[in-house]
N, C-alpha and C positions, 0 to 999 in steps of 0.2 A: 682453518685454511683461508689464505686470503683470495681476494677475486683475481688478483694476477697469477697466483700460482694455479689455480682452477681453470683460468683461461690458457696457461701455457700447457696444462695436461690435455686439453681437447683440441689445442692448435699443434702441438709438437707429434712428431711420426712416432717417437718412443711413447710419449702419453696415450695416444689414440691405441697403440698395440697393446699397451698395458690394460685399458679400458676393456678392449675388445677381448683380451684374456680373460680378465674377471666374468664379465657377461657370459662369455662362453662356456666357463666352468659352472656358472650357476644355471644355464640351460641344460647342461649336462646332468647336473643334479636333479633337475626338475623330469628329464627323461626317465631316470632311475626311479624317481617316487611315481611317476605316472604309470610306469611299466608296471611296479607292485601293485599299484591299485587295479590294473587291467586284469590282473590275473584272478582276482575274485570272480570274475566272469566264468570261469572254468571251473569254480569250486562250487557255487550256487546262486541262482537267479536274484533271490530275495537278498542275499549278503551284498551282491554287486549293486542292486537297485538302491539298496539302503544306503550305502558308501556313497552313490552318486547323489542320492537325494540329501544327505547331510552336508556335502560339499556345496550343492547348488543353491540350497537353501539358508546356509550360514550368510549372514550380512556382510561378513568380512570378505567373502569371494569376490565381490566388486573391487575392493582394495587390491586383493592379491592379483585379480586380473590385470588390473591398469597396471601395477608393477611388472608383472611377467610380460605384458606386451610392451611396456617401456624398456625392459631388458631386451627383449627380442629387436625391437626397432633400433636401439642403440647399436647393438651387435652387428645388424645387416648393414645399416648406414655405414659405420665405422670400415666394415670389411669392404664396402663398395668404393669407399674413398680410398682406402689404401691400396686396392687393387689398380685403380686408376692412376695413383700416383706412382706405383712402380712401374706400370706400363710406360708413363711419360718420362720416369727416369731411364726407361731402357727402351729407346726409340726405334732401334734396329728392329726390322719385321722378323729378320732370321738371326738366330743366335745360338751359340754352343751351349747346351745345358751340361752343367758340371755336376757329377753325382758327389755330394759332399757328405752322404751319410745321415744329414740332417734334413730330410724332408723332400729331396728332389725326387718324388715319386709320382705315379698317377694321380694318387690321392690328394698330394698337395697342389699339383697343377691343374686339377680340376676342381679345386675349392670353391671358386666363384659360382661355377655351373651346378656343381651339386647342391651348393646354398640356395641358388634361385628355384631349383627343382624342389627342393625340400619344402621351401615358401610357399610355392604354388600348392603343393599337396596339403600343407597345413591350413591354408584357406580354404580348400574344398573340403577338408576334413572336418574342419570346424562348422562350417555352414551346414554340412550334412547331419552331424550329431547334435548339433545344438539346434539347429532349426529345421531339422527333419521330421518325419511323420511322428505324431503324438500318439503313444500307446500308454495307457495307465494300468497299474497294478496296486491292489491293495495288501497291505501287510500289517497285521495286529491294528487293523481299525484306521491305518494311515495310508491314504491314496498318494501314490507317487509315480512319477514318470517311470514308465517301463522300457529303459535303455537297454536291458538285456535282449529284449525281443527286437529292438531296431539294430543292434549290433549283430544278432544272429541272422537276421533277415539280409542284411548288407553283405554278409559274407557267404550267402548261399550262391552268390555270382561268381564264378572263376574270374572274370575280368576283374571284378572289386580285388579279389585275392591276390592276383597277379600284380596288379597296380601298387597295392599296399606292400607287398613282398618286395617287389623291385624298389621302392622308395626307401624302405627299411635298409637294404644292400647299401643303397647311396648314401645313407645316413651313416652306416658303419663305416663306409670309406671317407666320409667327411669327417667323423670323429676319430679315426683312427690316426689322423695328421692333426686335426685342430685340439684334440685333447692335450698331447705331449707338447705342441707348439704352444698352447697357452702357459705352460708350466715354463717353456723356455724363455717366453716374452717376460715371465714374471721373475726369471733370474735363476730359476732351478735347471741348470744347464751344466753342473760340474761333470767331469768325466766320471767320476766315481759312483753317482746315482743316475746319471741320465740315462743309461742303458735300460735300467729298471724302470724308470717312467715311460720309457718307449713300450716295453713290454706290458707294463700296466694298461697303457693307452690302447694297445691292440686288443688285450683281452676285454676291457670296458667296451669296445666297439663291437667286440663279436657278441658279448653279452647283450647289448642293446639291439643289435641287428636281428641275430637269432631269438631272442626273447621276444620282441614284438612281432616277428613273422610267425612265430609258432602258433599265436592266438588265431589268426584267421584261417591258417592251414587247419588247424584242429577242429575249428568249427565246420568248415567244409567238408572234412574227411569223416566227422564224427558219425553222420548218418550211415555212412559206408561200413565204418568200424562196428556199429551197433547192428548190421545187417540191414537196414533201411535202405530207401532211395532219395534224391533229391526231387 
């Protein structure tokens, strides 16, 4: 690919939408993989800690984190730029919103705001679980960080559970529009299958929102279910 072609992709509106779509789908895939790993928390503390230990001690983790951060920053920066460009192209303060059936919904109109709130949550989430309290556990003679205990303690507070669940609901709304919109930007908008893509998008958003929300709710309620108290 020539430098001129690369430059046109990043400078043209269509090119930026294309890149934002690809990075958005990559992040969607990461959310699903991360969700599957998180459910080890509910199966067995040793299994969850061993999984986290293998990830964090793998030398390739630094490269993977760098790539993930680059994808995330690219997605955010392009989203902000495209949002500002759209507002400049529509200078009227008040305008009539036309329901085209292709995303003129609450989810689509609040994409910038839900995106910002998700970003703030992610920063705080990483700070807490990456640099939070250090607990250790030993399994088969191997000492590792006890992230299971850290997560359990974190979700003992109802405020933490409420904030987490609320953010996951916002993430679901964000994905319900962003997922199918990404496919539309990539050209998958033929009437024969576009309706199916929108249904898959909604299902995916529900799976992510409910899937992530279930964990803190279960952790918080489990003592009551077992007949104990917090």
